[in-house]
C-alpha positions as CSV (number, residue, x, y, z in Angstrom):
1,X,0.0,0.0,0.0
2,X,1.3,3.4,-0.9
3,X,0.7,6.5,1.2
4,X,1.1,9.9,-0.4
5,X,1.0,13.1,1.7
6,X,0.7,16.5,0.1
7,X,0.4,18.1,3.5
8,X,2.8,18.3,6.4
9,X,0.8,15.5,8.2
10,X,3.6,13.2,7.1
11,X,5.8,14.6,9.8
12,X,3.7,12.6,12.3
13,X,4.7,9.3,10.8
14,X,8.0,9.7,8.9
15,X,11.4,8.5,10.0
16,X,13.7,10.9,11.9
17,X,16.0,11.0,8.8
18,X,13.2,12.2,6.5
19,X,12.1,14.8,9.1
20,X,15.7,16.0,9.3
21,X,15.9,16.4,5.5
22,X,12.6,18.3,5.5
23,X,13.8,20.6,8.3
24,X,17.1,21.2,6.5
25,X,15.0,22.3,3.4
26,X,12.8,24.5,5.6
27,X,15.9,26.2,7.0
28,X,17.3,26.8,3.5
29,X,14.0,28.2,2.4
30,X,13.8,30.7,5.2
31,X,10.9,33.1,4.5
32,X,10.8,32.3,0.8
33,X,8.4,29.9,-1.0
34,X,11.3,27.9,-2.4
35,X,15.0,27.7,-1.4
36,X,17.4,28.5,-4.2
37,X,19.4,25.5,-5.6
38,X,22.7,27.4,-4.8
39,X,21.7,27.3,-1.1
40,X,22.1,23.5,-1.0
41,X,25.6,22.6,0.3
42,X,26.3,18.9,0.1
43,X,28.9,19.2,2.8
44,X,26.2,20.0,5.3
45,X,24.2,16.8,4.5
46,X,26.9,14.2,3.9
47,X,25.3,11.4,5.9
48,X,22.2,11.7,3.6
49,X,24.0,11.8,0.3
50,X,23.7,8.0,-0.5
51,X,19.9,8.4,-0.4
52,X,19.6,11.6,-2.4
53,X,18.6,12.2,-6.0
54,X,18.6,15.5,-7.7
55,X,16.2,15.7,-10.6
56,X,16.2,18.5,-13.2
57,X,12.8,19.9,-14.1
58,X,12.6,20.6,-17.9
59,X,9.6,22.9,-18.5
60,X,9.3,22.0,-22.2
61,X,6.6,21.6,-23.4
62,X,6.1,18.9,-22.4
63,X,7.1,19.0,-18.8
64,X,9.9,16.5,-18.3
65,X,12.3,15.3,-15.5
66,X,15.9,14.0,-15.8
67,X,18.1,12.5,-13.1
68,X,21.0,14.8,-12.5
69,X,22.6,13.0,-9.6
70,X,21.7,9.7,-7.9
71,X,23.2,8.6,-4.6
72,X,25.0,5.3,-4.1
73,X,22.2,3.7,-2.0
74,X,19.6,4.7,-4.7
75,X,21.8,3.2,-7.4
76,X,22.2,0.0,-5.4
77,X,18.4,-0.3,-4.8
78,X,17.7,0.1,-8.5
79,X,20.6,-2.2,-9.7
80,X,21.6,0.5,-12.2
81,X,22.6,4.2,-12.3
82,X,19.9,6.3,-14.0
83,X,21.9,9.5,-14.0
84,X,21.3,11.5,-17.2
85,X,18.1,9.5,-18.0
86,X,14.6,10.7,-18.1
87,X,12.4,9.7,-15.1
88,X,9.9,8.3,-17.6
89,X,12.6,5.9,-18.8
90,X,14.2,4.9,-15.6
91,X,11.6,5.4,-12.9
92,X,11.5,3.4,-9.6
93,X,7.8,3.1,-8.8
94,X,4.9,0.8,-9.4
95,X,4.4,2.4,-12.8
96,X,5.5,5.4,-14.8
97,X,2.4,7.5,-14.2
98,X,2.8,7.1,-10.4
99,X,6.4,8.3,-10.6
100,X,5.6,11.2,-13.0
101,X,2.6,12.3,-11.0
102,X,4.8,12.9,-7.9
103,X,7.3,15.0,-9.9
104,X,4.6,16.9,-11.7
105,X,2.8,17.8,-8.4
106,X,6.0,19.0,-6.8
107,X,7.0,21.1,-9.9
108,X,3.7,22.7,-10.7
109,X,2.5,23.3,-7.1
110,X,5.9,24.2,-5.8
111,X,5.2,22.0,-2.8
112,X,6.6,19.1,-0.8
113,X,5.4,15.6,-1.3
114,X,5.9,12.5,0.9
115,X,5.5,9.0,-0.6
116,X,5.7,5.9,1.6
117,X,5.2,2.2,0.7
118,X,6.2,-1.3,1.5
119,X,8.3,-3.0,-1.2
120,X,9.1,-6.6,-1.5
121,X,12.8,-7.5,-2.0
122,X,14.4,-10.8,-2.9
123,X,14.0,-13.4,-0.2
124,X,10.5,-12.2,0.7
125,X,12.0,-9.3,2.8
126,X,9.8,-6.3,3.1
127,X,11.3,-2.8,3.1
128,X,9.6,0.4,4.2
129,X,10.5,2.9,1.5
130,X,9.8,6.5,2.3
131,X,10.7,9.4,0.1
132,X,10.3,13.1,0.5
133,X,10.3,15.3,-2.6
134,X,11.7,18.8,-2.0
135,X,11.5,21.6,-4.6
136,X,14.3,24.0,-5.4
137,X,14.4,27.1,-7.7
138,X,17.1,28.5,-9.9
139,X,15.3,31.7,-11.0
140,X,13.3,32.5,-7.8
141,X,10.0,31.5,-9.3
142,X,9.8,28.1,-11.0
143,X,11.0,24.8,-9.6
144,X,14.2,24.0,-11.4
145,X,15.3,20.9,-9.4
146,X,13.7,18.4,-7.1
147,X,15.7,16.8,-4.3
148,X,14.4,13.4,-3.4
149,X,15.6,11.8,-0.2
150,X,14.7,8.2,0.3
151,X,15.0,6.2,3.6
152,X,14.7,2.4,3.7
153,X,13.9,0.3,6.7
154,X,14.1,-3.5,6.8
155,X,10.7,-4.4,8.2
156,X,11.5,-8.1,8.3
157,X,14.4,-7.6,10.7
158,X,12.4,-5.2,12.8
159,X,9.6,-7.8,13.1
160,X,12.1,-10.6,14.0
161,X,13.6,-8.4,16.8
162,X,10.2,-7.7,18.4
Protein backbone atom coordinates (compact mmCIF):
# COMPACT_ATOMS: atom_id res chain seq x y z
CA UNK A 1 0.00 0.00 0.00
CA UNK A 2 1.30 3.44 -0.93
CA UNK A 3 0.71 6.48 1.23
CA UNK A 4 1.12 9.89 -0.39
CA UNK A 5 0.97 13.06 1.67
CA UNK A 6 0.65 16.48 0.10
CA UNK A 7 0.39 18.12 3.51
CA UNK A 8 2.78 18.30 6.44
CA UNK A 9 0.84 15.53 8.20
CA UNK A 10 3.62 13.17 7.07
CA UNK A 11 5.77 14.64 9.83
CA UNK A 12 3.66 12.63 12.31
CA UNK A 13 4.70 9.28 10.79
CA UNK A 14 7.98 9.71 8.94
CA UNK A 15 11.41 8.52 10.03
CA UNK A 16 13.73 10.89 11.90
CA UNK A 17 15.97 10.97 8.82
CA UNK A 18 13.17 12.17 6.52
CA UNK A 19 12.15 14.76 9.12
CA UNK A 20 15.74 16.05 9.32
CA UNK A 21 15.95 16.43 5.52
CA UNK A 22 12.65 18.28 5.49
CA UNK A 23 13.78 20.56 8.34
CA UNK A 24 17.05 21.24 6.50
CA UNK A 25 15.02 22.26 3.42
CA UNK A 26 12.83 24.53 5.57
CA UNK A 27 15.94 26.21 7.04
CA UNK A 28 17.33 26.76 3.53
CA UNK A 29 14.01 28.21 2.39
CA UNK A 30 13.77 30.73 5.19
CA UNK A 31 10.85 33.09 4.50
CA UNK A 32 10.79 32.31 0.76
CA UNK A 33 8.41 29.91 -0.96
CA UNK A 34 11.32 27.91 -2.37
CA UNK A 35 14.97 27.67 -1.45
CA UNK A 36 17.43 28.47 -4.22
CA UNK A 37 19.43 25.54 -5.57
CA UNK A 38 22.66 27.40 -4.76
CA UNK A 39 21.66 27.32 -1.08
CA UNK A 40 22.12 23.54 -1.00
CA UNK A 41 25.58 22.61 0.31
CA UNK A 42 26.26 18.85 0.08
CA UNK A 43 28.93 19.16 2.78
CA UNK A 44 26.16 19.95 5.29
CA UNK A 45 24.19 16.77 4.52
CA UNK A 46 26.94 14.22 3.89
CA UNK A 47 25.28 11.43 5.89
CA UNK A 48 22.21 11.68 3.62
CA UNK A 49 23.99 11.78 0.26
CA UNK A 50 23.70 8.02 -0.46
CA UNK A 51 19.88 8.36 -0.38
CA UNK A 52 19.59 11.57 -2.38
CA UNK A 53 18.59 12.16 -5.97
CA UNK A 54 18.61 15.51 -7.73
CA UNK A 55 16.17 15.65 -10.62
CA UNK A 56 16.18 18.47 -13.18
CA UNK A 57 12.81 19.92 -14.14
CA UNK A 58 12.57 20.64 -17.87
CA UNK A 59 9.60 22.90 -18.50
CA UNK A 60 9.32 21.96 -22.19
CA UNK A 61 6.64 21.62 -23.35
CA UNK A 62 6.12 18.90 -22.42
CA UNK A 63 7.10 18.99 -18.75
CA UNK A 64 9.89 16.47 -18.25
CA UNK A 65 12.28 15.27 -15.55
CA UNK A 66 15.89 14.05 -15.80
CA UNK A 67 18.07 12.46 -13.12
CA UNK A 68 20.99 14.84 -12.52
CA UNK A 69 22.59 13.00 -9.58
CA UNK A 70 21.74 9.69 -7.92
CA UNK A 71 23.20 8.62 -4.56
CA UNK A 72 24.97 5.30 -4.11
CA UNK A 73 22.18 3.70 -2.03
CA UNK A 74 19.64 4.66 -4.69
CA UNK A 75 21.81 3.18 -7.45
CA UNK A 76 22.21 -0.03 -5.43
CA UNK A 77 18.45 -0.28 -4.81
CA UNK A 78 17.74 0.07 -8.52
CA UNK A 79 20.56 -2.15 -9.72
CA UNK A 80 21.64 0.54 -12.19
CA UNK A 81 22.56 4.22 -12.27
CA UNK A 82 19.87 6.32 -13.99
CA UNK A 83 21.95 9.53 -13.96
CA UNK A 84 21.29 11.47 -17.18
CA UNK A 85 18.14 9.51 -18.01
CA UNK A 86 14.57 10.74 -18.09
CA UNK A 87 12.44 9.72 -15.11
CA UNK A 88 9.91 8.33 -17.60
CA UNK A 89 12.56 5.90 -18.84
CA UNK A 90 14.24 4.94 -15.55
CA UNK A 91 11.60 5.39 -12.85
CA UNK A 92 11.53 3.39 -9.62
CA UNK A 93 7.85 3.06 -8.81
CA UNK A 94 4.89 0.76 -9.43
CA UNK A 95 4.37 2.40 -12.84
CA UNK A 96 5.52 5.38 -14.85
CA UNK A 97 2.42 7.49 -14.18
CA UNK A 98 2.78 7.14 -10.39
CA UNK A 99 6.39 8.29 -10.64
CA UNK A 100 5.64 11.21 -12.96
CA UNK A 101 2.59 12.30 -10.95
CA UNK A 102 4.80 12.86 -7.90
CA UNK A 103 7.29 14.98 -9.85
CA UNK A 104 4.55 16.91 -11.70
CA UNK A 105 2.83 17.78 -8.43
CA UNK A 106 6.02 19.04 -6.77
CA UNK A 107 7.04 21.06 -9.85
CA UNK A 108 3.69 22.66 -10.66
CA UNK A 109 2.49 23.26 -7.10
CA UNK A 110 5.94 24.23 -5.76
CA UNK A 111 5.16 21.96 -2.82
CA UNK A 112 6.64 19.14 -0.77
CA UNK A 113 5.39 15.58 -1.28
CA UNK A 114 5.90 12.49 0.88
CA UNK A 115 5.54 8.99 -0.57
CA UNK A 116 5.72 5.86 1.59
CA UNK A 117 5.22 2.23 0.66
CA UNK A 118 6.23 -1.30 1.54
CA UNK A 119 8.30 -2.96 -1.16
CA UNK A 120 9.13 -6.65 -1.47
CA UNK A 121 12.79 -7.47 -1.96
CA UNK A 122 14.41 -10.81 -2.89
CA UNK A 123 14.05 -13.41 -0.15
CA UNK A 124 10.54 -12.15 0.75
CA UNK A 125 11.96 -9.32 2.80
CA UNK A 126 9.79 -6.25 3.05
CA UNK A 127 11.34 -2.83 3.05
CA UNK A 128 9.64 0.35 4.18
CA UNK A 129 10.50 2.87 1.46
CA UNK A 130 9.75 6.49 2.26
CA UNK A 131 10.69 9.41 0.08
CA UNK A 132 10.33 13.14 0.50
CA UNK A 133 10.32 15.34 -2.61
CA UNK A 134 11.72 18.83 -1.96
CA UNK A 135 11.53 21.56 -4.65
CA UNK A 136 14.34 24.03 -5.37
CA UNK A 137 14.36 27.06 -7.65
CA UNK A 138 17.05 28.48 -9.89
CA UNK A 139 15.28 31.65 -10.96
CA UNK A 140 13.35 32.50 -7.79
CA UNK A 141 10.00 31.51 -9.32
CA UNK A 142 9.78 28.10 -10.98
CA UNK A 143 10.97 24.77 -9.64
CA UNK A 144 14.24 23.97 -11.40
CA UNK A 145 15.30 20.89 -9.45
CA UNK A 146 13.69 18.44 -7.08
CA UNK A 147 15.72 16.82 -4.34
CA UNK A 148 14.35 13.41 -3.41
CA UNK A 149 15.58 11.81 -0.21
CA UNK A 150 14.68 8.16 0.35
CA UNK A 151 14.98 6.21 3.56
CA UNK A 152 14.66 2.43 3.71
CA UNK A 153 13.88 0.29 6.71
CA UNK A 154 14.08 -3.50 6.76
CA UNK A 155 10.67 -4.38 8.16
CA UNK A 156 11.48 -8.10 8.34
CA UNK A 157 14.40 -7.64 10.71
CA UNK A 158 12.39 -5.19 12.80
CA UNK A 159 9.64 -7.81 13.13
CA UNK A 160 12.08 -10.56 14.05
CA UNK A 161 13.58 -8.36 16.78
CA UNK A 162 10.18 -7.71 18.39
